[in-house]
C-alpha positions in Angstrom: 42.5 50.6 136.0 42.9 53.2 133.5 40.8 51.5 130.9 38.1 51.2 133.4 38.2 54.9 134.5 38.2 55.7 130.9 35.0 53.6 130.0 33.2 55.7 132.7 33.5 58.9 131.1 30.1 60.3 130.2 28.1 57.6 132.2 25.8 57.9 135.3 28.3 55.6 137.1 31.1 58.1 136.1 29.1 61.2 137.3 28.5 59.3 140.7 32.1 58.4 141.0 33.2 62.2 140.1 30.9 63.1 142.9 32.8 61.0 145.3 36.1 62.0 144.4 35.3 65.8 144.3 34.2 65.3 148.0 37.2 63.2 148.9 39.4 65.9 147.3 37.8 68.6 149.6 38.5 66.9 152.7 42.0 66.1 151.7 42.8 69.4 150.5 41.8 70.9 154.0 44.1 68.4 155.6 46.8 69.4 153.2 46.3 73.2 153.9 46.7 72.3 157.9 49.9 70.3 157.1 51.5 73.1 155.3 50.2 75.9 157.8 51.0 73.9 160.9 54.1 73.5 163.0 56.9 74.5 160.6 57.7 77.4 158.2 55.1 77.2 155.5 57.8 77.4 152.7 59.9 74.7 154.4 56.9 72.4 154.8 56.0 73.0 151.0 59.5 72.2 150.0 59.5 69.1 152.1 56.1 68.0 150.6 57.0 68.6 147.0 60.3 66.8 147.3 58.5 63.9 148.9 55.7 63.6 146.1 58.3 64.3 143.4 60.6 61.3 144.6 57.5 59.0 145.0 56.1 59.8 141.5 59.6 59.4 139.7 59.5 55.8 139.4 55.9 55.6 138.3 56.5 58.3 135.6 59.5 56.8 134.3 58.9 53.1 134.8 55.1 52.1 135.2 52.7 54.6 133.3 52.9 55.3 129.6 55.2 57.9 128.4 53.4 61.1 127.6 52.6 61.8 123.8 54.9 64.5 122.2 52.2 67.2 122.5 51.9 66.7 126.5 55.4 68.3 127.0 54.2 71.8 126.3 50.9 71.2 128.5 53.4 70.1 131.2 55.4 73.3 131.0 52.3 75.4 131.3 51.1 73.4 134.3 54.6 73.7 135.7 54.5 77.7 135.4 51.1 77.9 136.8 51.6 75.7 139.7 54.8 77.3 140.7 53.0 80.8 140.9 50.3 79.4 142.7 52.6 77.8 145.4 54.5 80.9 145.7 51.4 82.9 146.5 50.0 80.3 148.8 53.1 80.2 151.0 53.4 83.8 151.0 49.7 84.1 152.1 50.1 81.5 155.0 53.1 83.6 156.5 51.0 86.8 156.6 47.7 85.4 157.9 46.0 82.7 160.1 44.9 79.5 158.2 41.1 79.9 159.1 41.4 83.4 157.6 43.4 82.7 154.5 42.3 79.4 153.4 38.4 80.4 152.9 39.4 83.4 150.7 41.6 81.3 148.6 39.0 78.8 148.0 36.2 81.4 148.1 37.3 83.2 145.1 38.0 80.1 143.3 34.7 78.4 142.2 33.2 81.6 140.3 36.1 81.9 138.2 36.8 78.2 137.6 33.0 77.8 136.4 33.5 80.8 133.9 36.8 79.4 132.7 35.1 75.8 132.4 32.5 77.5 130.1 35.2 79.1 127.9 37.5 76.1 127.6 35.0 73.1 127.8 31.7 74.7 126.9 30.2 73.9 129.9 27.1 75.7 131.3 25.3 76.0 134.6 21.6 76.1 135.3 20.2 79.0 137.2 19.8 76.9 140.1 23.2 75.9 139.9 24.3 79.5 139.7 22.3 80.1 142.8 24.3 77.2 144.6 27.6 78.9 143.4 26.5 82.0 145.1 25.4 80.4 148.3 28.5 78.5 148.7 30.6 81.6 147.9 28.5 83.6 150.7 29.3 81.0 153.0 33.0 80.8 152.4 33.9 84.4 152.2 31.5 84.9 155.0 33.6 82.7 157.2 36.9 84.6 156.2 35.1 87.7 157.3 33.8 86.4 160.7 37.4 85.2 161.3 38.8 88.5 160.3 36.5 90.5 162.9 37.2 88.2 165.8 40.8 87.4 165.1 43.3 88.7 168.0 46.8 88.0 166.0 48.0 89.1 162.9 45.8 92.0 162.4 48.9 94.1 161.1 49.3 91.9 158.0 45.6 91.3 157.6 45.2 93.4 154.5 48.2 92.0 152.8 47.1 88.4 153.8 43.5 89.1 152.0 45.4 90.7 148.8 47.7 87.9 148.5 44.8 85.1 149.2 42.6 86.5 146.4 45.3 86.3 143.8 45.9 82.9 145.0 42.3 82.1 144.6 42.6 83.1 140.9 45.4 81.0 140.5 43.3 78.0 141.9 40.8 78.6 139.3 43.5 78.8 136.7 45.2 75.5 137.5 41.8 73.6 138.0 40.8 74.6 134.3 44.1 74.1 132.9 44.9 70.7 134.5 41.6 69.3 133.7 42.6 70.2 129.9 45.9 68.4 130.6 44.4 65.4 132.0 41.9 65.2 129.1 44.7 65.6 126.4 46.4 62.3 127.3 45.0 58.9 126.6 46.1 57.6 130.1 45.1 59.8 132.9 47.6 58.5 135.3 50.3 59.4 132.9 49.2 63.1 133.3 49.3 62.7 137.3 52.6 60.8 137.4 54.6 63.2 135.5 52.7 66.4 136.9 53.9 65.5 140.3 57.3 64.4 139.2 57.9 67.7 137.3 56.0 69.9 139.8 58.1 68.8 142.7 61.5 70.1 141.3 61.3 73.9 142.4 60.1 74.1 146.1 62.8 71.9 147.5 65.4 74.2 146.4 63.6 77.2 147.7 63.3 75.4 151.1 67.0 74.4 151.3 68.0 77.9 150.7 65.7 79.3 153.3 66.5 76.5 155.9 70.1 77.1 155.4 69.7 81.1 156.2 67.8 80.6 159.3 69.4 81.3 162.5 67.3 78.4 164.4 66.6 76.0 161.6 64.3 73.1 162.6 65.5 69.6 162.7 64.9 68.0 159.3 63.7 64.7 160.6 60.3 65.8 161.8 60.2 68.4 158.9 60.8 65.6 156.3 58.3 63.3 158.0 55.6 66.1 157.6 56.5 66.4 154.2 56.2 62.7 153.5 52.8 62.6 154.9 51.9 65.7 153.0 53.2 64.1 149.9 50.7 61.2 150.3 47.9 63.6 150.9 48.5 65.5 147.9 48.6 62.5 145.6 45.2 61.7 146.9 43.6 65.0 146.9 44.9 66.4 143.5 44.8 63.1 141.9 41.0 62.7 143.2 39.8 66.1 141.8 41.8 65.7 138.4 40.1 62.2 137.7 36.7 63.8 138.7 37.4 66.4 136.0 38.2 63.9 133.4 34.9 61.9 134.4 32.4 64.7 134.8 32.1 68.5 134.3 34.8 70.5 135.6 32.8 73.3 137.1 30.7 70.9 139.0 33.9 69.1 140.6 35.5 72.5 141.2 32.4 73.5 143.3 32.1 70.5 145.3 35.9 70.6 146.1 35.5 74.0 147.6 33.5 72.5 150.5 37.0 72.3 151.9 36.6 75.1 154.3 34.2 73.3 156.2 36.5 70.6 156.6 39.4 73.2 157.3 37.5 75.1 159.9 37.2 71.5 161.7 40.8 70.8 161.4 41.8 74.4 162.3 39.6 73.9 165.4 40.4 70.3 166.8 44.3 70.5 165.6 45.4 74.2 165.5 43.4 75.4 168.5 41.5 78.0 166.4 38.0 79.0 167.7 35.1 77.7 166.2 31.6 78.9 167.2 27.8 78.9 166.3 28.2 81.5 163.8 31.2 79.6 162.0 28.9 76.4 162.3 26.2 78.1 160.5 28.4 79.7 157.8 29.8 76.1 157.2 26.4 74.9 156.8 25.6 77.4 154.1 28.7 76.3 152.4 27.5 72.6 152.4 24.1 73.8 151.3 25.4 75.7 148.2 27.4 72.4 147.2 24.1 70.4 147.5 22.3 73.0 145.4 24.8 72.8 142.5 24.5 69.0 142.6 20.8 68.6 142.7 20.4 71.6 140.0 22.1 70.1 137.2 
């Protein structure tokens, strides 16, 4: 399968597959965000998720995929640091603000900086029409966040701090997107990068979660928490793997922008499963996000 994927790089078929993978990643990333924000403390949920995907990735990394080339270990070290910082900020943001407020801000600040990073690192350029699409998409995402802030009834005392943390989290989204795209292109087998990334990336947050769980007066039962972590681990594999493969097959900036349609799915998930309000104005803003993604894809 690795040889087949590599053979599609730079082809029309690879471009179409990258489009599908980026949109799949958008949906799955929204699911992942809802899992982390849902029933349990976000720090505990993140720890359970990381433990699950590290345990699932370990046998593939150690016994299935080719071992990383020597130069990849330094790249993995950089990815490890960046992702730990991202997850610390994300968990902190979720403890401060509502999912439908924090999530759009995190995702809305990412596309602009990712496109710039893709230009600096990979020499990718966007046409004027594509930049218009980025602006439309970001307007929809940030408009969704502003609308949610205006009409939210809970958590207003921590709103400012939640927004500041969410913006910094968005910057880390752009950082890890461009860095990981560089990493998956630096190895001959893309699945080597994915397997070792998930194995290494899952080593820190389980420790943080255990320490937090032990300090709680009313600690949750481990069974339901670990089940949520297992489901989140599977979603993480599919979501992150999809967008990373998309960045190897086609332009990093376009894949990143398409992934940021995830707030559309996040708003629907927040409405259906988290019982958060969705009205006609928010539906219109979600349509604006989708329109921006379409403009980016058609403007290439």
